[in-house]
N, C-alpha and C positions, 0 to 999 in steps of 0.2 A: 131326667136329671143327669144321668151318666152321659147322655149325648151332648148336653150343654157343656159339661166339663171337658169332654174330649175336644169339642170345638174350640174352647179357649186355649187348650194346650197346643193346638195346631196353628195358632196365629203366628205370622212372620214379622219382618221389619216393616215399619211404615215407610212411605215414600220419602218423607223428610229425612229419616235416618239413613236411607240409601243414598240420598243426595249428599248429605253431610259426609258420609264415608267416602264417596267418590271424590269430593272436593279435597278431603284430607289426603287421599291417595295420590291425586294429581299434584298437589303441592309437594309431597315427598318425592315423587318421581321427578318433578321439575327441578327441585333443589339438587337431586343427584345428577341430573343431566347437565345443569349449569356448572356444578363442581367438576364434572368430567371434562367438559369443553374447556373450562378455564385452565385446568391442569394441563390439558393437551396443548393449548396455545402457549402457556408459560414454558412448557418443556421445549416446544419448537423454537421459541424466542431465545431461550438459554443456549440451545444447540447452535442457533445461528450466530449469536454473539461469540461463542467459543470458536466457531469456524472462522469468523472474521478476525478474531484475535490471532489465531494461528497463521492465517494467510498474511496478515499485516506484519507479524513478527518475522516471517520468512522473507517478505519483500524488503523490509527495512534492514534486516541483517545482511542481505545480499548487497544493498546499496552502501551500507556503512562499511562493510568489509573492503569495498573498492575505494571508498573515500579515505580510509586509513592508509591506503597506498598512493593516493593522489599526489603527483609531483615527485614520486620516488625516482631516484636515479643513482646508480652506483658511483661513488666518487672516483675521479681519475687521478687526482693529486691535489696538492695545496695551492690555493690561489696566490697571486702576487702579494696581496696584503697580509698573508700569513694568518688570516682570521677565518677563512672559509675554504671550501673545497671547490675545485672545478668538477663539473658534472657533464655527462653525456647529454642529458635532457634538462633544459633550464627554462622551458616555455611555460605556458599556463597549466596549472594542475587540473583545473575544472573549467567547464564552459556550460552555459545553459541558455535556453530560449524560453521565454514566457509563453510563446504561442506554438511550441513544439518544433520538431526538426522537419525540414522540407523533404529530405531524403536520408533517413537515419543510417542506411547501410552504404552510403556513398564512400568511395575509396579515398576521397580527398577531404578537405575541411568541410565540416557540416555547416549548413545555413539554416536560419530560422524560417519556419513556415508563416503563412499569413494569419492563421488562426489555429487554435488547439490548446491542449493542456501543457503544463510545464514539461520540459525535457532536460535531461542532465547528461553531460559527457564527462567521464573521468579518465585522465591520462596518467600513465606511469610506465616505468621501465619494467617489463615482465621478465621473470626468469623461472627456473625450475623450482625455486623455493616459494614464490608467491603466486604461482598458478599451477594448474594440473597439466604437466607436459604431455605431449603426444608420445607415441611409442618410440619415436626417434629422438625424444628429448627436447622438442621445440616447445617453448612456452605457448600458452593458449589465451584466448580472449574469454569473455563472459559466456560464450556459447560452446566453448571447447574447441574452437577452430584454431589451428596452428597459425602463429603470427609470422609475418614476413620479416626477413632479415633486413635490418636498417643500417647495416654496416658493422656487424659484430655484436649487435645488441638488438633487443626487440621492444617495441612500444605498443602498449595496449590502449586502444581508444574505445572504451566501453560506454555505450550510449543507452540510457534508460528513458523510456517514453511510454505513453499509453496508446493502445490501438484497440479496435473493435474486432472481435472474433466473428466467424461465420454464423454463430448462433446469436449474435447481437450483444454479447457480453463484453464489457470493457476489461482489458487485461494490461498488466505491466509487461512490456517487451524489452528485450535487449538486442542491440545490433552493434557492429563494430566496423572498422575500416576494411575488414577483410572482404566486404562486398558479397557475403553469402546470404544476405537478407536477415531480417529480424525474426526472433522466435519468442513466443510467450513464456514468461517465467511464473507469474502468479495471476490467477483470474479474479474477477469481481473487484478490481481496483477501479473505482468510478472516477476518482480525481487525484491528481498529484500537484502539490504546491511546494515550491522550493524557495527558500530565502538564503542569501549568501552573506556571511559575516565578513565584512570588508574593513580593512585597516586604512588609516591615513598614511600618506607617504612619509610624514614626519615621524610617525610611530608605527613602523611596519609589523610589529609583533603583538599589537593589541587591537582587538576588534572594536571598531568605532561605531558600527551600525549594521543592521541587517536589512538588506534590500532584495527586491526581486531581480531577475536576470536583466531586465531592460534598464535597470538603474545602476548596474555595476559599472564603475568608472575604469577599473583596472583589474582584470582577472588575476594578475600576478599578486594582488594584495588580498585576495580572498583567503581567509584563515580557517573558516569553518562553514559548514553547510547544515541548514535545518530543513528537513523533509517532512511533509505531511501527506499521508495517504488516506483518502476517503474511501472506506471499504463498504461494500453492499452485500447483503445476504444473497446466497445463491438461489434461494427460492422464496416465494411469498409465504410469510409465516404468520401473518395476522389472521384472526378468525374471519374477519370481513374485509375484503380487499378495499372497501370504501372507508375503512377506519383510517384516521390520520395519526401520524406519529411525528414527533418533533425530535430534532437532533442538531448538534452544533457542527458546522462545516469547518474547513481548514482555516478560515478567517475568524473563527469563533462566533459566527453569526448564526442565529437560530433559523433553521429551515423546517418546513413542514412537507411531509410526503403522504400521499394517499394511494400508493400503488401496491401496498401490502408488504413491501420490502423494508427491512430495517437497515440503518446505516450508522457508522461511527467513524470519527477521525482519529488517526494515530500519528504521533509525532516522534521524531528522533533527531538529535543534534550531534554531529560528528566533527571533531577538530581535525584539521589536516595537519597531522603531526609532522609531516615532511616539510611543511612551511613554517611551523612554529619553532622548529629546532635549529633553523639555519638563518 
């Protein structure tokens, strides 16, 4: 009788109970793993969007700063009509190519390439107040190169365009007429689209339309510039590189990407205040 009692007390779990426990344990572990992976993916995506936002703000600020100077030239005196000033520089404040520049660092007038992304040239009279001068006090271009004397004054021709780095990343570059070659300013800029706010000759102080560079009829009538930068994350941030993600490009068209990178378009519109005021 005592042996029978001891035998009953030594009985363990049945096979069914063990299987049920294992299934419950696997479900709990699986839920924890899914939550951990999802949190990691979300964190990487948030960091990527924050990085893109920072890079885009830097790039757009650099361009906008120059656009606010576009067409600037110190007045020399009052014109014959008594209503305006004569100026050292009175040519076009901006110029652009929808297909990029053929030679961005050329020392002469820049020409359009056969294909490529939008490129923008900003022209203004540079001085010690609107640029960072060299040690000898000479105004500089967008890369810090001293400008050439143009007869007692200095003209900056800052050219913004996209180029591919040695690592294969698309970057926003700047070059000028100094012929020193272009240099990268901001990386992971996958696309740049530029629209120009052009006025009619009959009403030269009011924007009549926004057009791309190839549709501008008179660069002297451009009063504002709208720039869109399509930014890409520096690294693949999706959990599965085959997962697709949708985004809106600079033309507000929905695009789909399956390379694991996230993208976002950033816009900025700048008025050429030196054209609106005179």
